[in-house]
matplotlib code that plots the C-alpha trace (Angstrom):
import matplotlib.pyplot as plt

x = [-69.9, -71.5, -70.2, -72.5, -69.6, -66.5, -63.7, -61.3, -63.8, -64.1, -60.4, -59.9, -61.8, -60.9, -57.4, -55.6, -58.4, -57.4, -72.6, -69.4, -70.3, -68.0, -69.2, -66.2, -63.2, -60.3, -56.6, -54.1, -50.4, -48.5, -49.6, -52.9, -54.6, -57.2, -56.8, -56.8, -56.9, -55.1, -57.3, -56.2, -55.1, -57.5, -60.5, -62.8, -61.5, -64.1, -62.4, -62.9, -65.2, -62.2, -59.2, -57.7, -54.3, -51.6, -51.4, -55.1, -56.4, -58.6, -61.9, -60.9, -59.4, -62.5, -64.5, -62.4, -61.8, -64.5, -64.7, -63.8, -66.6, -64.4, -63.8, -60.1, -60.9, -63.5, -61.4, -57.7, -58.2, -57.5, -54.7, -52.9, -50.5, -48.3, -46.4, -43.4, -41.9, -38.9, -39.2, -38.3, -37.6, -41.4, -40.8, -39.6, -43.0, -44.9, -42.9, -43.3, -47.1, -47.3, -45.0, -46.9, -50.1, -48.3, -47.3, -51.0, -51.0, -51.4, -54.3, -57.0, -56.3, -58.7, -56.4, -53.9, -51.8, -49.4, -46.8, -45.0, -44.3, -46.4, -49.3, -49.0, -49.1, -51.7, -55.0, -54.1, -52.9, -56.1, -58.2, -56.4, -54.7, -57.0, -54.9, -51.5, -51.3, -51.5, -48.6, -46.5, -47.2, -46.6, -43.3, -41.8, -43.0, -42.5, -39.3, -38.4, -40.3, -43.5, -42.9, -41.3, -39.9, -36.8, -37.3, -33.8, -34.4, -37.0, -35.5, -33.6, -36.6, -39.5, -40.7, -39.0, -36.4, -39.0, -42.5, -44.7, -47.4, -46.5, -47.1, -50.5, -51.4, -50.1, -52.2, -55.4, -54.9, -54.7, -57.5, -60.5, -63.9, -64.8, -61.7, -62.6, -66.1, -64.8, -62.7, -65.8, -67.6, -64.9, -64.8, -68.5, -68.0, -65.7, -62.2, -60.0, -57.4, -55.3, -52.7, -50.5, -49.4, -47.5, -49.1, -46.3, -47.7, -49.0, -46.2, -48.8, -49.3, -52.7, -54.1, -56.6, -59.5, -59.3, -62.3, -64.5, -63.1, -63.9, -67.4, -68.1, -67.1, -64.2, -62.0, -59.7, -59.0, -58.2, -55.7, -54.2, -53.6, -51.7, -49.6, -49.1, -47.9, -45.2, -44.1, -40.5, -39.7, -37.4, -37.4, -41.2, -43.6, -46.0, -49.7, -52.3, -55.7, -58.4, -61.8, -64.6, -66.6, -69.0, -68.0, -64.3, -61.7, -58.9, -55.8, -53.5, -50.1, -49.1, -45.9, -44.5, -45.9, -42.4, -41.5, -43.4, -43.1, -41.8, -44.9, -48.2, -49.1, -50.2, -51.6, -49.3, -51.7, -51.8, -48.2, -49.2, -52.8, -53.5, -53.4, -56.4, -57.5, -57.1, -58.6, -55.6, -54.4, -51.3, -49.3, -47.3, -44.8, -43.3, -40.3, -39.4, -35.8, -32.9, -32.9, -29.3, -27.4, -24.0, -21.2, -20.8, -18.4, -19.9, -18.5, -17.1, -19.5, -22.2, -25.0, -23.8, -23.1, -26.5, -28.3, -26.6, -27.4, -31.1, -31.2, -29.5, -32.0, -34.9, -33.6, -32.9, -36.4, -37.8, -35.8, -37.0, -40.6, -40.2, -38.8, -41.5, -44.3, -42.7, -42.7, -46.3, -47.4, -45.5, -47.0, -50.5, -50.3, -50.3, -48.4, -45.8, -43.9, -41.5, -39.6, -37.2, -34.7, -31.9, -28.6, -26.8, -29.1, -26.4, -28.8, -26.9, -28.6, -27.3, -28.6, -27.9, -30.4, -33.6, -36.5, -34.4, -36.5, -33.5, -33.2, -36.9, -37.2, -34.4, -36.0, -39.4, -37.9, -36.0, -39.3, -41.3, -38.7, -38.3, -42.1, -42.5, -39.7, -41.2, -38.2, -40.0, -41.0, -39.1, -41.6, -41.6]
y = [89.1, 91.5, 95.0, 97.9, 100.3, 100.0, 98.1, 101.1, 103.3, 100.6, 100.1, 103.8, 103.5, 99.9, 99.2, 99.9, 99.0, 96.3, 79.9, 77.6, 74.0, 72.6, 69.9, 69.8, 72.0, 71.3, 71.5, 69.1, 68.4, 67.0, 63.5, 62.6, 59.3, 59.2, 59.1, 62.6, 64.3, 67.4, 70.0, 70.8, 74.5, 75.2, 73.9, 76.4, 77.1, 75.8, 78.0, 81.2, 82.5, 82.6, 83.3, 84.5, 84.1, 86.7, 86.6, 87.1, 90.1, 93.0, 91.3, 88.6, 91.2, 93.3, 90.4, 90.5, 94.3, 96.8, 100.5, 101.5, 102.1, 102.9, 106.4, 106.1, 106.0, 108.7, 111.8, 111.1, 107.9, 104.3, 103.3, 100.2, 98.2, 95.5, 93.3, 91.3, 88.0, 87.6, 84.7, 85.9, 89.4, 89.7, 90.9, 94.2, 94.7, 93.8, 96.3, 98.9, 98.6, 98.8, 101.7, 103.5, 103.0, 104.5, 107.6, 108.2, 108.6, 105.1, 105.0, 102.3, 100.4, 99.7, 96.9, 94.8, 92.1, 89.7, 87.1, 84.6, 86.1, 89.1, 86.7, 86.0, 89.7, 90.8, 89.7, 91.7, 94.7, 94.5, 94.6, 97.6, 98.8, 96.9, 93.8, 95.2, 93.1, 89.9, 91.1, 91.9, 88.6, 86.5, 88.1, 88.8, 85.9, 83.1, 81.2, 78.4, 75.8, 77.7, 77.6, 74.3, 70.9, 69.3, 66.0, 64.5, 61.1, 61.9, 65.0, 63.3, 61.4, 63.8, 67.0, 69.4, 69.7, 70.8, 70.0, 73.1, 71.6, 74.2, 77.0, 75.6, 75.6, 79.2, 80.4, 78.7, 80.1, 83.6, 83.4, 82.3, 82.3, 85.7, 87.2, 85.6, 86.8, 90.3, 90.0, 88.9, 92.0, 94.3, 92.5, 93.1, 96.8, 97.1, 96.4, 93.7, 91.3, 89.3, 86.6, 85.0, 81.4, 79.5, 76.3, 73.8, 71.7, 74.5, 77.0, 79.7, 82.3, 82.1, 85.4, 84.4, 86.7, 86.0, 88.2, 86.1, 82.9, 84.2, 85.3, 81.8, 80.3, 78.4, 78.9, 75.9, 77.1, 80.6, 79.3, 76.8, 79.5, 81.5, 78.5, 77.7, 81.2, 80.9, 77.4, 78.1, 75.4, 72.7, 74.1, 73.9, 71.3, 72.3, 72.5, 70.5, 72.1, 69.5, 70.1, 68.0, 68.9, 66.6, 63.5, 64.1, 65.1, 67.4, 68.5, 71.5, 71.7, 75.2, 76.7, 80.2, 83.0, 84.5, 82.0, 84.3, 87.8, 89.6, 91.7, 92.5, 96.2, 96.5, 93.7, 92.5, 93.5, 97.1, 97.8, 97.3, 98.6, 102.0, 104.8, 105.1, 108.3, 107.2, 109.4, 109.6, 107.0, 106.0, 102.8, 101.7, 98.9, 97.3, 95.1, 92.6, 92.5, 94.7, 96.1, 97.4, 95.1, 95.8, 93.5, 90.3, 87.4, 84.3, 80.9, 78.9, 76.0, 74.8, 75.5, 79.0, 80.0, 78.7, 80.4, 83.7, 83.4, 82.8, 85.8, 88.0, 86.9, 87.7, 91.2, 92.0, 91.0, 93.1, 96.1, 95.7, 95.5, 98.6, 100.6, 99.5, 100.2, 103.6, 104.5, 103.3, 105.5, 108.5, 108.3, 108.1, 110.7, 108.3, 108.7, 106.0, 105.1, 102.2, 100.9, 98.1, 97.1, 99.6, 97.8, 99.9, 98.7, 96.5, 93.6, 90.4, 87.5, 84.0, 81.6, 78.6, 79.9, 80.3, 82.2, 83.2, 85.1, 87.4, 88.3, 88.8, 91.0, 93.2, 93.6, 94.3, 97.1, 98.5, 98.7, 100.2, 102.9, 104.0, 104.3, 106.2, 108.6, 109.3, 107.7, 104.6, 105.6, 106.8, 108.8, 109.4]
z = [69.1, 66.7, 66.7, 66.0, 65.3, 63.1, 64.6, 64.5, 66.5, 69.2, 69.4, 70.0, 73.3, 74.2, 73.0, 76.2, 78.6, 78.6, 75.8, 76.4, 75.7, 78.4, 80.7, 82.9, 83.4, 85.8, 86.3, 87.6, 87.8, 84.8, 85.6, 83.8, 84.5, 81.7, 77.9, 76.5, 73.1, 71.9, 70.2, 66.7, 66.5, 63.7, 65.6, 67.3, 70.8, 73.4, 76.0, 74.0, 76.6, 79.0, 76.8, 73.5, 72.0, 72.0, 68.2, 67.7, 65.8, 67.1, 66.8, 69.3, 71.7, 71.6, 73.0, 76.2, 76.6, 77.4, 78.0, 81.6, 84.0, 87.0, 88.3, 87.3, 83.6, 83.5, 83.0, 82.2, 80.3, 81.4, 83.8, 82.7, 84.9, 83.3, 85.7, 84.3, 85.3, 87.4, 89.9, 93.4, 92.1, 92.2, 95.8, 94.2, 92.5, 95.7, 97.7, 95.0, 95.0, 98.8, 99.0, 96.2, 98.3, 101.3, 99.3, 98.6, 94.8, 93.5, 91.1, 90.6, 87.4, 84.6, 83.2, 85.1, 83.3, 84.8, 83.6, 85.7, 89.2, 87.8, 87.5, 91.3, 92.0, 89.4, 91.2, 94.3, 92.4, 90.4, 93.6, 95.0, 98.1, 100.5, 99.5, 100.1, 103.3, 101.2, 99.0, 102.0, 103.6, 100.5, 99.5, 102.9, 105.0, 102.5, 101.4, 99.2, 101.3, 100.6, 96.9, 96.0, 97.1, 95.6, 93.7, 94.6, 93.1, 90.4, 88.9, 86.1, 84.8, 85.6, 84.0, 86.5, 89.2, 91.8, 92.8, 93.3, 95.4, 98.1, 95.7, 94.8, 98.5, 98.9, 96.0, 97.3, 100.8, 99.4, 96.8, 98.9, 97.2, 98.7, 97.0, 93.7, 93.9, 94.5, 91.3, 89.4, 90.6, 89.5, 86.2, 85.7, 86.5, 83.5, 84.7, 83.1, 84.6, 82.1, 82.8, 80.1, 79.9, 77.2, 75.8, 75.4, 72.5, 70.3, 71.2, 71.5, 74.2, 75.9, 77.4, 80.1, 81.0, 84.8, 85.6, 83.3, 84.8, 88.3, 87.3, 85.9, 89.3, 87.8, 90.9, 90.3, 86.8, 88.0, 90.6, 88.2, 85.6, 88.2, 88.9, 85.3, 84.4, 87.1, 86.0, 85.0, 82.4, 83.7, 87.2, 87.9, 86.5, 83.7, 84.6, 82.7, 82.0, 81.2, 79.8, 78.2, 75.1, 73.3, 75.3, 74.5, 77.2, 76.1, 77.8, 77.3, 79.0, 80.1, 81.4, 82.2, 80.1, 80.1, 77.4, 74.9, 76.5, 79.5, 80.0, 78.3, 77.9, 74.2, 72.1, 69.3, 66.5, 67.8, 66.7, 63.1, 63.2, 61.6, 64.2, 66.5, 68.2, 71.9, 74.6, 76.9, 79.3, 81.3, 80.9, 83.9, 83.2, 86.4, 85.6, 88.3, 87.1, 86.3, 82.8, 83.0, 85.3, 86.7, 85.5, 87.5, 87.4, 86.0, 87.0, 84.1, 84.4, 82.0, 84.4, 85.4, 81.8, 80.5, 83.4, 82.7, 79.0, 79.7, 82.1, 79.6, 76.9, 79.2, 80.1, 76.5, 75.5, 78.3, 77.2, 73.6, 74.8, 77.0, 74.1, 71.7, 74.2, 75.0, 71.3, 70.9, 73.8, 72.5, 69.0, 70.4, 73.1, 76.1, 79.2, 79.9, 83.1, 83.7, 86.7, 87.4, 90.1, 90.5, 89.6, 92.2, 95.0, 96.4, 96.8, 95.9, 94.3, 95.0, 92.3, 94.6, 97.1, 95.2, 96.8, 99.8, 102.4, 103.1, 99.4, 98.9, 102.0, 100.8, 97.3, 98.9, 101.0, 97.9, 96.0, 98.9, 99.7, 96.1, 95.8, 99.0, 98.1, 94.7, 92.9, 91.5, 88.0, 85.0, 82.9, 79.1]

ax = plt.figure().add_subplot(projection="3d")
ax.plot(x, y, z, "-o")
ax.set_aspect("equal")
plt.show()
């Protein structure tokens, strides 16, 4: 891409708005039946039309971000929604969005980003309030059987404890071609939808331009990236993305984007880039977790202790990201709002009952009620 203006000028307008020679592009489960090659990290990325890497500089980001053309970004600056990971806690985010719609002051978003369970919410949040019914159905009428199947005899020797074939079906049922065409149209109008996955072999975070993927008609890739971003390592199997270039077939193995970050609101390079003159804007960060949990008794077993340690690490990283994003917004005159699950909600999580319908319904109602009552966001 050739820029006709200095990079810093373009960044000032685009920073927070947030010819492929491929003969075949598909996605599959972790089992691959044909010989595959792994692309060397220094090679040109044949998927650059559809993605960049989180550690890329401004030039690459500018290829996937464009000035807003929606009415929401015309006067007060762009509206950015960043949706975090959190497994079944995504029910909180779904309820929050639906309750926000019911309150009547939910904006349209110029940029929506999603990671893990946030990646499952993001396409519907991106398309607006007309798709609240889908969020409600997915997060209140689904349970573990709609997400995963136990591998009782294969778990020790396979790549995950559970098979997520049911999740793949759930994603496909709720992202029909008509929906993906609508995403493509919104992308062409100047809005951006980004989803993050973690590539297992290169240990890099891929940021996927989902609107561009939908516009190219790569519907299987779109759905597989949603599934990959929610592939909790060890619990859910990784997703292999396959593509052919110059008579060679390559494979990339992707897992949960939460391995690298809890949410994406500001590109990494922006924290160290000289100050830009941004024209307003509002960053909303929706954390599908509790940032400041109440104390709880942890069983003295290896599994319970390791699970609590991983949960604590994720929460600590999310809080660090929230603080950094808040400081970034304050220094550049942007509005910033964050929300997370209230630790005093009284909703009890049972780690032995993953994706419990009862638990998800309670979280959904918690998010919806707080949004309707105007108590969802903490502003800074």
